N, C-alpha and C positions, 0 to 999 in steps of 0.2 A: 452259594456257590459255584455255581455251575452259569448261573446269571450272570456272577461278578467276573469270571472267568471270561466267561465270552464278549463280556462289553471290555474288559482290556485287551483280550485279542482285537476285540475291533479296532480300538483305539489307538493300540501300537501297528496295524495292518496301516491305519489311514496315517498314522505319522511317518512309519517309512514309506507308502506313494506319495507323501506329496516332501521326503526329503532327496528320492528318486528322484522327481519332477526338476525338484531345485536343483538336484545337479545336474539335468539334464539341461535346462535353461542356463546354469553358470559356464558348464562348457560350451555352450552356443554364444556366451558373448565372450567369450577371451577368444573366439575369432579373429576379435574386432577393436575389443575393449582391454585396458589392463584394469584390475582388481582395485580396490583403493589400496590394500594391503594384500597379505596375503590372509584367506577367510578361514577361518576356526572352524572346526567341524558342528552339524547345527545352529551356529549361533550368528556364523558368516562376520560381519566385521561391529556387528552388536556391542560389542565389548571394547571397541574404537572411541564409540561415540555416548559412551557409558558416562551421563555426568548433567549438567547444567545445560543455557541455551547458552553462554561464552564459551565455556567448554566445545559444544557441539560445534559453532559457527568458527572456533580456532583448527577444530580437528580437521574439519573442512576444507579452509583454507591451507593447511600442510599438504589433503590428500593432493590437493592442486598443484601447489607448488613441486609435488614428487612426482608425482605421474601425469601431469600435464593436462591440459582443458577437458578431455573428453575421458572418462574411465567409469569404471561400475562399484555400486556397494549393494551388498546380501544383507539384507535384515532379518534375520530368524531364515523364511521361504520366499521372504519378496526382496524385489530387486529395484532398481533407479537405474541411470546414465546421469549422471551429471556432466553437467555442458556450461563451459567457461570461455566462449569461443567465438567471433563474432559469425561465421558460416555456420556454424551447428545451433546457434540459435536462431537464426535466420532458416533452414531450415523445417525449423519446428513451427515457430511463430508465424510461417506462412503457408503451413497445410492445413488445407479444411478439414481436414480428417483427426485432427489435435488438438482440438480447441476445449476437450472438457478439462476443468484446474482438477490436481490432484488430489487425494481422497482425504488428505489433510485439510482441504475446504470444508470438509464438510461438517467438521466441527464448528463450523459458522452458522451451520443453519438453522440453528435455535434460536439464533440472533437476526440474519438478514432472509432467511427462507429463499426462494429461490429468486433473490434478482439477480441482477445485472452481471454481479462478479460472481456469482455461483452459477448460474446455470449453465447451460449447457444444449444442444442440438438446433432444433426448431423453433422451441421457446424462448432462448435465446435470441434468434436472428429476429424474430417478431417483437421482442422486447427493446431489441436496439436501433431496429427501424426505427419504433415508435418512440422513442426516449432520443434521438438523433436531432431533432429538429427545436427541442428545448435546449440545445446548446448551438445553437446559431449566434454568428457575432454579433447580432444586433440584439438578441435575446441576451446575451452577456454583458452588452452596452450599460443593461436597465441596471446591472445591479455593483456598475462601476460604483455609483455614491454613496452605498450602501456599504460599500467593502472599504470606502474613507472614511465613514462615520467609525465601524469597527475599528480602525487603524488607530484613529483620535482616543479609543476608551482603550486601545492597547497603549498607546504612548503616556495616558495619563496613570495607569497602574503601573506600569513600569519607573513613571517619573514618583511615585508612593514610596515602591521599593526601594528602588536608590536616594532618598532620603531617610527613609527610615531601617535600610539597613547595614549593618557595619563590614566593612571586608564585600565578598563576592556574593551576586543574584543568581541563584540558577532560574533562568527565563523559561523552563519547559513548562513549568505548571502555568505562569501568568498567561503565555503563548495560547496552550492549549488551549485553556479558557474561552480566549475570545476565537479564536479559531471554529471553536463548535458553537459558539454563540455566531456568527458570521456564517454558516454552514445551516444553522438552524432554519434563520431568517430566507437562506434561499432556497433550501429547500421543501421548509414547510411554512414559510413566510409568516411565521411568527417572532414573537422575541420572548425568548423566556427566563428575561428579568418579571416580564410583567405576568407571566404565571406564578413568581416565585417558585420557578422550576430548575434556575439553572446550577445551583450546588448538588440538587438531587440527581438531577440528570447526568452532569459532571460523570458526580461520582459510579454514578450506575455502570456509567460506556467505561470508564477504568475498569472496575471491577470485571467486569465480561471480557475486556480486550485481557488481563491478568490471568485468567480464568483457563481461558481458551488456550492463555501461550504455555501454561502450567502442565494445562492435560494433554497438548502437543507433542515434548519430550517424555512423554510418561504412557509407551507401550499398553501398561497393564491397566488403565482408563480410558482407554479408546473405546468400549463398548459403555454406547448412553444407562445403560444397566447400572452399569458399574460408578461410572462416574457422575450419576446422578444422588448416589447414597455419599460420595465424598462431601467434607466442608464445601469445598469451593464449588462443587455440582448443584450444593442447595442454595448456596447465595449468589450464583448465577440464576438459579429459575427466579430468586426474589426481584433480582435488576431485572429481568428481562420482564418480570410482570410493571413496573417503572417506563420503562424503553415504549414497550408495545405499548403500553396501558396510554401514554401519552400521545403517540402517532395518531391511533385510533380515536382519540377526542378530540385531536386538531382535523384528522378526515372528516369527520361528522359535523363539524363547530363549520367546514370550510362547503363541506356541501351544501348544508342549511342557507347559507349566508352567498352562496356562490350563484353569480351575476352576469358572468361571461359573456357576452356577447359574442355570437357565430361566428363573427369575423373576428373573432380574436388574435388567429393563426390563421395566415392562407397558406397554401402550399410548402413555398419557400420559406416561411418562416418569420413573413415581413411581422412589425408590429402594428400593428391599428387599433392600440388602446391607450387611455392617459392613465390606467395605472398600472403598477411594476405587477407580474403576475411571479412566483413562486414554481419551482420545479413542480409541484405538488397541483397547484393550478394547472400545467399543462396533462397531470394523467388524470384530473377530473372533468378535463373537454375532451381527451383522448376516449372516456368511459363511454359519454354519451353518443360517442361514433361509433365505441365497440363494445358491448354489454360484457362478452366474453371477460373485461379485464373488472375482474372486482376489487374489492374494498382489500380484503387480503395481497393482492396482486401489487397495488399502489403501495400498502404498509412494508411490503419487502423491498417494491424499488425509491421508499423514502428512505427508511432504515439504512440501505445501502450508502447512499448517498450521504449520510449522516456520519458513519463508519468511514467511507473512504475519502470523505474531503473535509476531514477533520484532523485525526492525527497524523496526516501521513504531509500535510499540509504545514503544521503545526512545526514536526520535525525537520522538513524542509528549512522552513524559516530559522529554527534553532541552528542547523547545521550550518546555513549560511553564515547567519549573526559568530558563530564560532571562527569561523574560518578567516573569516574579515580582523577578526578578534587576533589572528595569529599572525596578520597580515597588515601591519597600519597604512604600509604606502600604498595595497587596493584598498584601504576600505578611506584613506583621503582623495583618491584618483575619483570612486564610484560616490562618495559622497559632493563633491564637485559639482561633479552630472548632474547630481541631484537637486543640486543647491542652487543651480544655472538653470533650472526648466520651471517651467510654471507648475504651481502647486496645482494645479487639477490633474486628479484622474488619466483622463487620456491622454497627457505629456509625460507622465512620469509612465503611464503602458507602452508609452513608444523609445523607451530610454537603452541606447545600444548596448552600452556598455553595464548598465545592471543587470540586463536581459545574459550578458556573458559572464557576470560572477553569478548569477542563479544556478547557470545551466553546469560549470565550474564544479560549484557545491554539490548538484546533485547527480554529477559523474563519481565524485568521491563517498558521498555519502546519501545512495540510493534509499529513502527511505523504506520502498519495499524492495527489499534485498534479493529476493530469488522469486523464482513462480515455478508453479509444478505443474504437469500437464498429464494426463491420461494417454496412454498409448492401446488401444483397442483392437486397431488393427494391424499395427508392425508399421516403420518407418524408416524413410534412406537418410542417412545424416553424411553426407559426400558418400565415398564408397562404402559407407560402415551399416550393416541394419542393425536396427535395432527391434529384436522380437516383437510380436503382442503382448501385454501385460506388465511391460518393463515400464514402470514410471520412467519421467522427463522432468530433471531440476534443473534448473538455466539459473546459474548464480550471477546475476547483475553484480552485489559486488566485484567480483574478479571480472566478467567481460569487460565495464569500465577501469578496468588496471591491467588491460592488455597492451606490453610496451609495446607492440605492435601498431597500433592504433594513438597511444596516448605515454611515447617517449618519455621515460621519467615519472611514470604515474604516479606516485606518491605526491609527488608535487603540486600545490594549488598556481593555476596560472590559467585565468579568464580568457589570455589568448589562446588558449586550444580552441576554442569558438568565433572566432572573428572570422567572420565572411570567408576569409580566402584559407584559413586552415580547416574549417568545415568542410570546404570545396574539396568532395572526391574521395570522402571520408566513407568507409562500410556504413551503410544505413543502420545495422544492427550490431556496430558494434558503442551505440549508446544507446541505450533502452531505461531512459529511468521511467516512462510513463509504459512500458511492454513495448509490444509494435506487432505489425504484422494485422490480422483477423480483430485480431481480441483487444489493439490498442486501447489505453484509457479515453473514455468519451470528455471526461472532464478537465482534459489536458490544459487547453484555452483559459477555461475558468482558473485554474491550478496558477496556471503562469502568472496568470491576471493579481491575483489574489497576491501571491509572492511581493511582484513588485510594488504594487500600494501598501504593503504592510511596512515590507523592508525600508522603501522610503520614507514614511514618516519615521522609523526609526532613526535612520540617518541625519535626517533633518533635525533631531532633536537631540540625540546621544552620542560622543565615542565611547569605544570600550575597548575592552583588552580581554583576552581568552587569560583563565587563572593555569589552563592546562596547553599545552604543546598535542598535538597529531601525535606523538609519540605517547606519549603517557596515557592515552583515551585505551580504555577498554573497551569492546564494544560490546553491549547487551543486547540483541534482538528478539525482539517481542513479535507482537502484529506489528512493527514498524521498529527501522534501527535506532535503538540509543546507546549512550554513554551511558555506562555503569556510574560515572561520576556526577551524570546531569552534566547540563551548559553551564557552567560558573563564569560570570563575565566581571569584570571591575566595570562601572558604569557610571558615567561622568555627562552631567548634562551642559548642553552648549553655552 
């Protein structure tokens, strides 16, 4: 009995100390930032956020409307400052001491390990330097014909769906399967169909993503020990065996057959070869120069490419189709530009209005709608101080809707990205690929894929959206999705 009383007393003391520390932190933050709303004792703002991902997203948007572009949130004894303005975003993204992603990214570690997305510190700097030559524009040019081939597959799939489906077609699934195949070929140099793995791999990726999202909004299963006991945890482990096993298999096969000449790449990333290399080949070549780069390190980076280059690109394509399906005049204009150009991918990649359309879609519907960073040393945002230990959440979705930089922000208007209108705009008012030190290494590749895929669709179909923008219910998962899917009426030209 005495032991139990002592234990209860120790727990109570620990709770009281944590509560006092949290109270002191709230007092510090309130000198510079308003609270999201009145914080309740103990739980803070947690009850306001109680609900599914749709509710959490809508609640954050409401707080931004009510409290402004910078405010703090208290969840039990944890704090975060939410930022949705360009100046605040610049202060965070350009700070060399704030490059570690937020704690919720830890839930991706089972899948991605310490790949470029989740890595930090000197290890991140070393990997970033190692991988940058793989995204040299001359390297990327080699992938153009392959992306064009996959865009033909996408058109064929949509044609079959248009022929066999009555009413609307939800394009998310067929587009996602094609972008997964595309990034698999560019990241690993293999065709999932040749391995008979296309459906299995696709389902494994989707299941892991669903499991991570499920976990994100349920703090009681944040600990690995508890999450692994849930049905989602068990299913995720099965799927990770599929994903990791396939990547390891491909790595071993490529290592056995590798015969890349030492002159494959020079220091400037020049291509001196006859056959196309995948990112995996670049990593294996680097491994021969640096034996500290292990097979597991390579697996982490390849899996990270698979994750980052798959669903983000798929949803960017789908949201652009949705936008064009609601604006037939803009759809006809960009189709006219595409049809007037040569059909080869280089010509498509240079089309200016198509690029403006894509940028405007990425503004309204950024696939990655927020970015979180840890704040270990404290940071100055303008004349405000965020103490150490307070997380930093940048809401890209709302940064892109700031009327200071984008008047009438809910309107779809590609002219916002004409050279004249882009001139002088705040460099952090538009950050669909992040910015600063941790900007997306694959931005150029992603834009090339988006242009080639969308041009192929525009050449072949006209389409009309079933839902208006006002009817869309946002369902943020690892990427921004609509609850209704992207339902299009598709008509072959």
